[in-house]
Residue, then its C-alpha position, 0 to 999 in steps of 0.5 A: m500500500a505504501e508503494f502505491a501511495a508513493v507512486a500516486q503522490v509523485v504523480g499528483s505532486v510532480g503533476m502540480f509542479g509542472v502545472i504551476w511552473i507553466v502557469q507561472l512562466v507562461h499562462y499568467p504572464l500571457m494574461r497581460f495580452v488579453p484585451g480589457a473588455r475580454f478579460a472577465d470572460f477569459e478569467a472565468a474560462h481559465s478558472t473553470r478549465i484549470s480546475w479540471v486539471v488541478g482538482p484531481l492532482m490536488a485531491v491525490e496529493g491531499v490523500c497521499v499527504l494524509a496517508f504518509f502523515f498518519a500511517p508512515p512506513v517504518s523506513l520513512p524518516w519522521w520529517l518527510p511527511w511533515a515537510g510534505a504536509v507543510a508544503e501542501a498547506i502553504a500551496i493550498g493556503t495560498t491558493m485559497f486565501v490569495s490566488a483564488p480571491l485575486h482571480g475573483r476580483p477582476g470582474a468586468n474591469f481589467d486591473p493590471a495591478l491585480l494581475e501583477r499581484l497574482i503573478a508575484t504572489n503565485w511564486i509562493r505556490t510555485a515554490a511550495w509545489t516545487g518543494r512538494a514534488a521534491v518531498a514526494i520523490a524523496i518519499m518514493v525513494v525511501v519507501p521499500r518496494 
């Protein structure tokens, strides 16, 4: 069971690692080129479509965080599940309390300052999911097969 959870965790975490770096370096900066009158429609479409990608990956991550946090294999150093849980909490917390509200604020009026704040604060999530992917890989290496 631990081996399955380790593989699933790598899929979820490395998947989110890839998504967040594409969002940070490609997708969010390209939002600067969406005409102001079309930005609200673009933003709504982005929020809906990205949820279909990140929702399952985040769900897998969450289940695996709990699995390794509450039922770690004996070979797993105690601090790895904690490091994974902290990285996940930072990523999810920033999503819920910073990124999602910023996505919801533009409404009908494009505000370049809000977009720049979204891009700048997204580095927190980018760093957290990068760390999360590293922890997931480390756990997979340590869990016996």
